C-alpha positions as a Markdown table, in Angstrom:
| # | Residue | x | y | z |
|---|---|---|---|---|
| 1 | Met | -5.6 | 11.2 | 19.3 |
| 2 | Asn | -7.7 | 14.7 | 18.2 |
| 3 | Arg | -11.1 | 13.7 | 17.0 |
| 4 | Asp | -11.3 | 17.0 | 15.1 |
| 5 | Asn | -8.6 | 15.1 | 12.5 |
| 6 | Arg | -10.9 | 12.4 | 12.5 |
| 7 | Ile | -13.7 | 12.4 | 9.7 |
| 8 | Thr | -16.1 | 9.2 | 8.2 |
| 9 | Ile | -16.0 | 8.2 | 5.3 |
| 10 | Lys | -18.1 | 5.3 | 3.1 |
| 11 | Leu | -16.3 | 3.4 | 0.4 |
| 12 | Thr | -18.6 | 0.8 | -1.8 |
| 13 | Val | -16.2 | -2.6 | -2.5 |
| 14 | Asp | -18.3 | -5.1 | -4.5 |
| 15 | Gln | -21.2 | -3.3 | -4.0 |
| 16 | Arg | -20.8 | -3.0 | -0.4 |
| 17 | Val | -20.7 | 0.1 | 1.5 |
| 18 | Phe | -18.1 | 0.5 | 4.6 |
| 19 | Glu | -18.3 | 3.1 | 6.9 |
| 20 | Ile | -14.9 | 3.7 | 8.5 |
| 21 | Asp | -13.8 | 6.8 | 10.9 |
| 22 | Ile | -10.0 | 7.9 | 9.8 |
| 23 | Asn | -7.9 | 10.4 | 10.2 |
| 24 | Lys | -8.4 | 13.3 | 7.3 |
| 25 | Glu | -4.5 | 13.1 | 5.9 |
| 26 | Gly | -5.2 | 9.2 | 5.2 |
| 27 | Glu | -8.8 | 9.9 | 3.2 |
| 28 | Phe | -6.5 | 10.1 | -1.0 |
| 29 | Tyr | -5.4 | 6.8 | 0.6 |
| 30 | Tyr | -8.2 | 4.9 | 1.7 |
| 31 | Arg | -10.0 | 6.5 | -1.7 |
| 32 | Glu | -7.5 | 5.4 | -3.9 |
| 33 | Ala | -7.6 | 1.4 | -1.8 |
| 34 | Glu | -11.3 | 1.6 | -3.1 |
| 35 | Arg | -10.5 | 2.0 | -6.5 |
| 36 | Ile | -7.6 | -0.1 | -6.9 |
| 37 | Ile | -10.1 | -3.0 | -5.1 |
| 38 | Asn | -12.6 | -2.7 | -7.5 |
| 39 | Glu | -10.2 | -2.5 | -10.2 |
| 40 | Ser | -9.1 | -5.5 | -9.2 |
| 41 | Phe | -12.1 | -7.0 | -8.7 |
| 42 | Thr | -13.8 | -6.6 | -12.2 |
| 43 | Gln | -10.3 | -7.7 | -13.7 |
| 44 | Phe | -10.3 | -11.2 | -11.3 |
| 45 | Ala | -13.7 | -11.5 | -12.5 |
| 46 | Lys | -12.8 | -11.2 | -15.9 |
| 47 | Arg | -10.1 | -14.3 | -15.5 |
| 48 | Trp | -11.4 | -16.3 | -13.2 |
| 49 | Thr | -14.7 | -18.7 | -12.6 |
| 50 | Tyr | -16.0 | -17.7 | -8.9 |
| 51 | Asn | -19.2 | -19.1 | -7.1 |
| 52 | Asp | -19.2 | -16.2 | -4.6 |
| 53 | His | -17.6 | -12.8 | -4.5 |
| 54 | Gln | -15.8 | -13.6 | -1.7 |
| 55 | Asp | -13.6 | -16.1 | -3.5 |
| 56 | Leu | -13.0 | -13.3 | -5.8 |
| 57 | Leu | -12.1 | -11.1 | -2.9 |
| 58 | Ser | -9.9 | -13.8 | -1.3 |
| 59 | Lys | -7.8 | -14.1 | -4.1 |
| 60 | Ile | -7.4 | -10.5 | -4.4 |
| 61 | Leu | -6.0 | -10.2 | -0.8 |
| 62 | Ile | -3.3 | -13.3 | -1.7 |
| 63 | Asp | -2.5 | -11.4 | -5.1 |
| 64 | Phe | -2.2 | -7.9 | -3.1 |
| 65 | Val | 0.0 | -9.5 | 0.0 |
| 66 | Val | 2.1 | -11.8 | -2.1 |
| 67 | Arg | 3.0 | -8.3 | -4.0 |
| 68 | Trp | 3.8 | -6.3 | -0.6 |
| 69 | Ile | 5.9 | -8.9 | 0.5 |
| 70 | Glu | 7.8 | -9.0 | -2.9 |
| 71 | Asn | 7.9 | -5.1 | -2.6 |
| 72 | Glu | 9.3 | -5.4 | 1.1 |
| 73 | Glu | 12.0 | -7.5 | -0.1 |
| 74 | Arg | 12.9 | -5.9 | -2.5 |
| 75 | Leu | 13.1 | -2.7 | -0.4 |
| 76 | Asn | 14.8 | -4.6 | 2.3 |
| 77 | Ala | 17.7 | -5.4 | -0.7 |
| 78 | Phe | 17.9 | -2.0 | -2.0 |
| 79 | Glu | 18.5 | -1.0 | 1.7 |
| 80 | Glu | 21.3 | -3.3 | 2.2 |
| 81 | Asp | 22.8 | -2.5 | -0.9 |
| 82 | Leu | 22.3 | 1.3 | -0.4 |
| 83 | Ile | 24.0 | 1.8 | 3.7 |
| 84 | Pro | 27.6 | 0.7 | 3.0 |
| 85 | Lys | 27.2 | 3.2 | -0.4 |
| 86 | Met | 26.3 | 5.9 | 2.2 |
| 87 | Glu | 28.3 | 5.1 | 4.3 |
| 88 | Ala | 31.5 | 5.5 | 1.9 |
| 89 | Leu | 29.8 | 8.8 | 1.1 |
| 90 | Lys | 29.8 | 9.8 | 4.3 |
| 91 | Ala | 32.9 | 8.8 | 5.4 |
| 92 | Leu | 34.1 | 10.8 | 1.9 |
| 93 | Thr | 32.2 | 14.2 | 3.2 |
| 94 | Asp | 33.7 | 13.8 | 5.9 |
| 95 | Thr | 37.6 | 14.4 | 5.2 |
| 96 | Ile | 36.2 | 17.5 | 2.9 |
| 97 | Glu | 37.4 | 20.5 | 5.0 |
| 98 | Val | 34.5 | 23.6 | 5.0 |
| 99 | Asp | 35.9 | 27.1 | 4.9 |
């Protein structure tokens, strides 16, 4: 991988600073993840009792993974429904002659 395409950024999550080396193109996603995690932390802190910040971070992680799994299942169901429709559309367009 080209080192010129890499940058080091600092992200703050739950008042902890993490320095990570990433592709320049991915910086937006890391910054957005930082924002979402910190917002989630604030929301979870208002809803849950906790002894340690690690408890909240674990709950946030579980919540994110559950939502990711749900989205994967929805996407797979969508693809399963879409593929036959795309095949039918291709068969239809194959029958159309182009001058």
